[in-house]
C-alpha positions in Angstrom: 0.0 0.0 0.0 2.7 2.5 0.9 6.2 3.1 -0.5 8.8 4.9 1.6 8.8 8.7 2.0 12.1 10.4 1.2 11.6 14.2 1.6 11.0 16.5 4.5 8.8 19.6 4.3 10.9 21.3 6.9 14.1 20.5 5.0 12.6 21.8 1.8 11.5 25.0 3.6 14.9 25.5 5.1 16.5 25.1 1.8 14.1 27.5 0.2 14.7 29.9 3.1 18.5 29.6 2.8 18.6 30.0 -0.9 16.2 32.9 -0.8 18.2 34.6 2.0 21.5 34.2 0.1 19.9 35.5 -3.1 18.4 38.5 -1.3 21.7 39.1 0.6 23.5 38.9 -2.8 21.1 41.4 -4.3 21.9 43.9 -1.5 25.7 43.1 -1.8 25.5 43.8 -5.6 23.6 47.0 -4.9 26.4 48.1 -2.6 29.0 47.1 -5.1 27.2 48.9 -7.9 27.2 52.0 -5.7 30.9 51.7 -5.1 31.5 51.4 -8.8 29.2 54.4 -9.4 31.1 56.4 -6.7 34.6 55.4 -8.0 33.6 56.4 -11.6 33.2 60.0 -10.2 36.0 60.0 -7.8 39.6 59.0 -8.5 43.1 59.9 -7.3 46.7 59.2 -8.3 46.7 56.3 -5.9 44.4 54.5 -8.4 47.3 54.9 -11.0 50.0 53.9 -8.6 48.5 50.5 -8.2 49.5 49.7 -11.8 53.0 49.2 -10.7 54.1 46.7 -13.3 52.8 48.8 -16.1 54.6 51.9 -14.7 57.9 50.0 -14.3 57.8 48.9 -17.9 56.7 52.4 -19.3 53.5 50.6 -20.5 51.4 53.7 -20.0 49.1 53.2 -22.9 47.6 50.0 -21.2 46.6 51.8 -18.0 42.8 51.8 -18.3 42.2 55.5 -18.0 38.6 55.0 -19.3 37.7 53.7 -15.8 38.4 57.2 -14.3 35.9 59.6 -15.7 37.4 62.9 -17.0 40.8 62.0 -15.5 44.1 62.0 -17.4 47.8 61.3 -17.0 51.0 62.7 -18.5 54.4 61.0 -18.1 57.8 62.7 -18.0 61.1 61.0 -18.6 64.5 61.5 -17.0 65.2 64.5 -19.1 61.8 66.0 -18.4 60.6 65.0 -21.9 56.9 63.9 -22.3 56.8 60.1 -22.8 53.1 59.7 -22.9 49.9 61.6 -22.2 46.3 60.3 -22.2 45.0 63.7 -23.1 46.9 65.8 -25.6 45.6 69.0 -24.1 47.9 68.4 -21.1 51.0 69.0 -23.1 50.1 72.7 -23.1 48.7 72.8 -19.5 51.3 70.9 -17.6 55.0 71.7 -18.3 58.1 70.0 -17.0 59.3 73.2 -15.5 56.2 73.3 -13.3 56.7 69.8 -11.8 58.5 71.1 -8.7 55.3 73.1 -7.8 53.0 70.0 -7.8 52.5 68.1 -4.6 53.8 64.5 -4.2 51.4 61.6 -4.1 53.0 60.2 -0.9 52.8 63.6 0.9 56.6 63.9 1.1 56.2 67.4 -0.4 53.2 69.7 -0.4 52.3 73.4 0.0 50.1 75.2 2.5 48.6 78.4 1.3 47.4 81.1 3.8 45.7 84.5 3.4 47.0 87.3 5.6 47.3 91.0 5.7 50.2 93.4 6.7 50.0 96.3 9.1 48.8 98.5 6.3 45.9 96.2 5.6 47.1 95.1 2.2 46.2 91.5 1.2 49.0 89.0 1.4 49.4 85.3 0.5 51.7 83.2 2.6 53.1 80.0 0.8 54.8 77.3 2.9 56.4 74.2 1.4 56.7 71.2 3.7 59.0 68.3 2.9 59.0 65.0 4.8 61.1 62.7 2.7 64.2 63.3 5.0 64.4 65.6 8.0 61.2 67.6 8.1 61.9 71.0 6.6 59.8 74.0 5.4 60.3 77.1 3.3 58.0 80.0 3.0 57.3 82.8 0.6 55.0 85.9 0.9 53.4 87.4 -2.2 51.0 90.3 -2.5 47.7 90.2 -4.2 49.3 90.7 -7.6 51.5 87.6 -6.9 54.7 89.7 -6.6 57.2 88.0 -4.4 57.8 90.2 -1.3 59.9 88.0 1.0 60.9 84.5 1.8 63.5 82.0 0.6 61.0 79.7 -1.2 60.9 81.4 -4.6 64.1 83.5 -4.4 64.9 83.1 -8.1 61.6 84.7 -9.3 60.1 88.1 -8.6 56.5 87.1 -9.4 54.3 84.0 -9.6 51.8 83.4 -12.3 48.2 82.5 -11.5 48.9 79.1 -13.1 51.8 78.5 -10.7 49.7 79.5 -7.7 47.0 77.1 -8.8 49.5 74.3 -9.0 50.8 75.1 -5.6 47.2 74.8 -4.3 46.8 71.4 -6.0 44.6 72.6 -8.8 44.9 73.9 -12.4 42.6 75.2 -15.1 42.1 73.2 -18.3 41.6 74.8 -21.6 37.9 74.5 -21.0 38.4 76.6 -17.8 37.4 73.6 -15.7 39.1 73.3 -12.3 41.0 70.0 -11.8 42.9 68.4 -9.0 46.5 67.6 -9.7 49.2 65.5 -8.1 52.4 63.7 -9.1 54.2 60.4 -8.5 57.9 60.0 -8.9 59.6 56.7 -9.2 62.3 54.6 -11.0 61.3 52.3 -13.8 62.6 48.8 -14.3 65.8 50.2 -15.8 66.5 52.6 -13.0 65.4 55.7 -15.0 63.6 58.4 -13.3 59.9 58.9 -14.2 57.3 61.4 -13.1 53.6 60.8 -13.5 51.2 63.7 -13.2 47.5 62.8 -12.6 44.6 65.2 -13.1 41.1 64.5 -12.1 37.8 66.5 -11.6 37.8 68.7 -8.5 35.7 66.8 -5.9 34.7 68.6 -2.7 32.0 67.9 -0.1 29.4 69.5 -2.2 30.0 67.3 -5.2 30.0 64.2 -2.8 26.7 65.2 -1.4 25.3 65.6 -4.9 26.6 62.2 -5.9 25.0 60.5 -2.8 21.7 62.2 -3.7 21.8 60.9 -7.2 22.6 57.4 -5.9 19.3 57.4 -4.0 17.5 57.0 -7.3 18.8 53.3 -7.4 17.7 52.5 -3.9 14.3 51.1 -4.8 15.8 48.6 -7.4 17.2 46.1 -4.9 14.0 46.3 -2.8 11.9 45.6 -5.8 14.2 42.8 -6.9 14.0 41.3 -3.3 10.2 41.5 -3.1 10.0 40.0 -6.7 12.3 37.1 -5.6 10.2 36.4 -2.5 7.1 36.2 -4.6 8.9 33.9 -7.0 10.1 31.6 -4.2 6.5 31.5 -2.8 5.3 30.4 -6.2 7.9 27.7 -6.5 7.3 26.5 -2.9 3.5 26.3 -3.6 4.1 24.2 -6.7 6.4 21.9 -4.8 3.8 21.5 -2.1 0.9 20.7 -4.4 3.1 18.3 -6.4 4.0 16.5 -3.1 0.4 15.9 -2.0 -0.9 15.1 -5.5 -0.3 11.3 -5.1 -2.4 11.3 -1.9 -5.2 13.2 -3.7 -5.0 10.8 -6.6 -5.1 7.8 -4.3 -8.2 9.2 -2.6 -9.9 9.7 -5.9 -9.1 6.1 -7.1 -10.2 4.7 -3.8 -13.5 6.5 -4.2 -13.9 4.8 -7.7 -13.4 1.4 -6.1 -9.8 0.9 -7.1 -7.2 -0.2 -4.4 -3.6 0.4 -5.4 -0.4 0.9 -3.5 0.1 4.6 -2.7 3.3 5.8 -4.3 4.5 8.2 -1.7 7.9 8.9 -3.3 8.1 12.7 -3.3 5.6 13.2 -0.5 6.9 15.1 2.5 7.7 13.0 5.5 5.6 15.3 7.7 2.5 13.8 6.1 3.6 10.3 7.2 0.9 10.1 9.9 -1.8 10.9 7.5 -0.5 8.5 4.9 0.0 5.8 7.4 -3.6 6.3 8.6 -4.9 6.2 5.1 -3.0 3.0 4.3 -4.1 1.3 7.5 -7.7 2.1 6.6 -7.4 0.6 3.2 -5.7 -2.5 4.6 -8.5 -2.9 7.1 -11.2 -2.6 4.4 -9.4 -5.1 2.2 -9.0 -7.6 5.1 -12.6 -7.5 6.3 -15.9 -7.6 4.4 -17.9 -7.9 7.5 -20.1 -5.3 8.8 -20.5 -3.6 5.4 -22.5 -0.7 6.6 -20.1 0.0 9.4 -17.1 -0.4 7.0 -18.7 2.1 4.5 -19.4 4.5 7.3 -15.8 4.1 8.5 -14.6 4.5 4.9 -16.5 7.8 4.4 -15.6 9.1 7.8 -11.9 8.5 7.2 -12.0 10.1 3.8 -13.8 13.0 5.1 -11.3 13.4 8.0 -8.3 13.0 5.6 -9.8 15.5 3.2 -10.4 18.0 6.0 -6.9 17.5 7.3 -5.5 18.1 3.9 -7.9 20.8 2.8 -7.3 23.1 5.8 -3.5 23.7 5.3 -3.7 23.5 1.5 -6.4 26.1 1.4 -4.4 28.5 3.6 -1.0 27.8 1.8 -2.4 27.6 -1.7 -4.9 30.5 -1.4 -2.4 32.8 0.3 0.3 32.1 -2.3 -2.0 32.2 -5.3 -3.4 35.5 -4.2 0.0 37.1 -4.0 1.2 35.6 -7.2 -1.9 36.3 -9.3 -2.8 39.5 -7.6 -6.2 38.1 -6.6 -6.9 39.6 -3.1 -10.4 39.0 -1.7 -11.8 42.2 -0.3 -12.4 40.8 3.2 -8.8 39.7 3.3 -7.3 42.8 1.7 -6.0 44.3 5.0 -4.4 41.0 6.0 -2.6 40.6 2.7 -1.6 44.2 2.6 -0.3 44.0 6.1 1.8 41.0 5.3 3.2 42.6 2.1 3.8 45.8 4.1 5.7 44.0 6.8 7.9 42.3 4.2 8.6 45.6 2.5 9.3 47.2 5.9 11.8 44.5 6.8 13.5 44.9 3.4 13.6 48.7 3.8 15.1 48.4 7.3 17.9 46.2 6.1 18.8 48.5 3.3 18.9 51.4 5.6 21.4 49.6 7.9 23.9 48.9 5.1 23.8 51.9 3.7 24.8 53.1 7.2 27.6 50.5 7.5 28.8 51.2 4.0 28.7 54.8 4.4 30.6 54.4 7.7 33.1 52.2 6.0 34.2 54.9 3.6 37.5 56.4 4.5 36.0 59.8 3.8 33.2 59.4 6.3 33.6 61.9 9.2 31.9 62.6 12.5 29.9 65.7 13.3 31.4 66.3 16.7 30.2 68.7 19.5 31.6 69.1 22.9 28.9 68.2 25.4 28.4 67.3 29.0 28.3 63.5 28.5 26.6 62.8 31.8 23.8 65.2 30.9 23.6 63.9 27.4 23.1 60.4 28.8 20.5 61.5 31.2 18.5 63.2 28.5 18.8 60.2 26.2 17.7 57.8 28.9 14.8 60.1 29.8 13.6 59.8 26.2 14.1 56.1 26.1 12.5 55.4 29.5 9.0 55.2 28.1 9.9 52.5 25.6 11.5 50.5 28.4 8.7 50.9 30.8 6.1 50.1 28.0 7.9 46.9 27.2 7.7 45.8 30.8 11.4 46.0 31.7 13.0 47.4 34.7 15.6 50.1 34.3 18.6 50.8 36.5 20.7 53.9 35.4 23.8 55.1 37.3 25.2 58.4 36.1 27.1 61.0 38.2 25.8 64.5 38.6 29.2 66.1 38.0 29.7 67.5 34.5 31.9 65.3 32.2 32.8 67.1 29.0 33.6 65.1 25.8 33.4 65.6 22.0 30.9 63.2 20.4 28.6 62.9 17.4 25.3 63.1 19.2 23.2 61.4 16.5 25.5 58.4 16.1 26.0 58.0 19.9 22.2 57.8 20.2 22.1 55.1 17.5 24.8 53.3 19.3 22.9 53.3 22.6 19.6 52.4 20.8 21.2 49.3 19.3 22.5 48.0 22.7 19.2 48.7 24.7 16.9 47.6 21.8 18.8 44.3 21.8 18.0 43.8 25.4 14.3 44.6 24.8 14.2 42.4 21.7 15.8 39.2 23.1 14.6 39.1 26.7 11.3 38.6 28.4 9.4 41.4 30.2 10.6 41.9 33.8 14.2 41.8 32.8 16.4 44.5 34.3 18.4 46.8 32.1 21.5 48.6 33.5 23.2 51.7 32.2 26.3 53.0 34.0 28.7 55.9 33.2 32.0 56.3 35.0 35.4 58.1 34.4 38.8 56.3 34.5 41.7 58.8 34.0 41.2 60.3 30.6 38.5 57.9 29.4 34.8 57.6 29.9 33.5 54.0 30.6 29.9 53.1 29.7 28.5 49.7 30.8 25.2 48.6 29.2 23.9 45.3 30.6 20.8 43.2 31.4 20.0 40.3 33.6 18.3 38.3 30.7 19.3 35.2 28.9 22.8 36.4 27.9 24.7 35.8 24.7 25.4 32.4 23.3 29.1 31.4 23.7 29.2 30.3 20.0 28.9 33.8 18.7 30.3 35.9 21.6 33.7 36.4 19.9 32.0 37.2 16.6 29.1 39.4 17.7 30.6 42.5 16.1 31.2 40.9 12.8 28.8 41.8 9.9 25.8 39.7 9.4 26.2 37.6 12.6 23.0 36.9 14.6 22.2 34.9 17.7 21.2 31.3 17.4 18.7 29.6 20.0 20.1 31.6 22.9 18.5 34.6 21.4 15.9 33.9 18.8 17.3 33.9 15.3 16.0 35.9 12.4 15.2 39.1 14.3 17.6 41.4 12.5 20.1 42.1 9.7 23.1 41.1 11.8 24.6 44.5 11.3 23.4 46.3 14.4 26.4 45.4 16.6 28.8 46.0 13.7 27.5 49.5 13.3 27.7 50.0 17.0 31.4 49.0 17.0 32.0 51.2 14.0 30.5 54.2 15.8 32.6 53.7 18.8 35.8 53.2 16.8 35.1 56.4 14.8 35.1 58.2 18.2 38.5 56.6 18.9 37.1 54.2 21.5 36.6 50.5 22.1 33.7 48.2 22.8 33.7 44.6 24.0 31.5 41.9 25.6 32.1 41.5 29.3 32.8 37.8 29.9 31.8 37.9 33.5 29.0 40.4 33.9 29.0 42.5 37.0 25.9 44.6 36.5 23.5 41.8 35.6 23.6 38.1 35.0 22.9 38.3 31.2 24.6 40.3 28.5 27.0 43.2 29.3 28.9 45.5 27.0 31.6 47.9 28.0 32.5 51.0 26.0 35.6 53.0 26.5 35.7 56.5 25.0 38.7 58.9 25.0 37.9 62.3 26.6 38.4 65.0 24.0 37.4 68.5 24.7 38.8 70.4 21.7 37.7 70.0 18.1 38.8 71.7 15.0 36.3 72.0 12.1 34.2 69.2 13.6 37.2 66.9 14.1 38.9 65.9 17.3 
């Protein structure tokens, strides 16, 4: 009557879930990679050229892929300051060998600082300082007036007046024939034959305003990975529905044949093992009917009752699964179920949106150019105000709160918004992974020139398997803290925020504030900032 069952519904679901998660994860990684390529196509520097070391050593300038670097160009000078190669012929007139000494070095061994000043008579002056670091650190200076006449200093003793072009080169820029302002830098090296070479790299001028505009343009592409993720979820739902229907088809077919008076062995190959109890019951019923012809009326009643029960047992899950999946796939949403379906789709979209937002935050923080918006604040007062705003959430969730913050002022330079996000990640984890009634602890102390912040709870703690990896990207708790509750980036972002502030964060192996999880943050005390930087 019954052949062996060789598949598991749970295993199939897990495979679908893992494959779907990996694909969606891959979509988001590809979107991040696409944004990086988009960003790099706008911003480049001479370090992008220096990495082609083998081509530079062999004077193989023509095979350096300059097309990758939008609106950028190079010009190469030989040992006798002759032009060996240029990717843009207009550079021959714009960049001369005699101007090379005015261009800053790629490695920072020589550069200029330009300051505006005024003499006692109120006349505008420009102070030029050349800094060299390739040997003992030295500097020379020169003072010129507003007409670029050299007034004093040893830096340009051989000339009486600078040109505007020379001043632009000193400042790291120059004007192309199109009057476009470009960045300029040079790289000096010896080729494979020991001959001196100088590469000058020019690229579009890229300041903070241009970067902000680039980020704004990139937001146009944000919906694409979200749409692809939702489309893939719908596609996986469709496939899973087909697999489920194909799995139970032999059972339905056997029931139909039995109703027609046919008694055949049920071919259960391909049927999920979770239906074993139903299939066994069905098979036992058929065997009983075949073994006994007695009590025909009772047997008929038993047969009809068994078929009805089996049909009901199959119809209930199939109706929910098949109807739900088909409504999403075909767009057929009953009016009375519209809110439920919309709520489900909305929750899926919200989950996808929240994930994207967290990357972008991680990616954004991973850029070398990312900088903090620092302000010197009373850290103790800041923590009190933050906890006051957070208290309602903690109380509403049914948790107990135990803050410990000194009344004495404790000044430090922090990025207020990022620090709030850091604390939110830590406290929200305690709220998310623990039961109501759990105590949450928040303690601020000072040790020498550092601020120590301990955030802890007396909940279920952190599983030992991931304690050492909790700050790595995309790591989430297993059964110790219910899996699938986040992107696995929250603690990574928290660690990045603290490190951007010059501090450290770690898991306390032997908690002292509570018996559950405890994190300790150490922040350096910085009370002076310059242009928003410590």
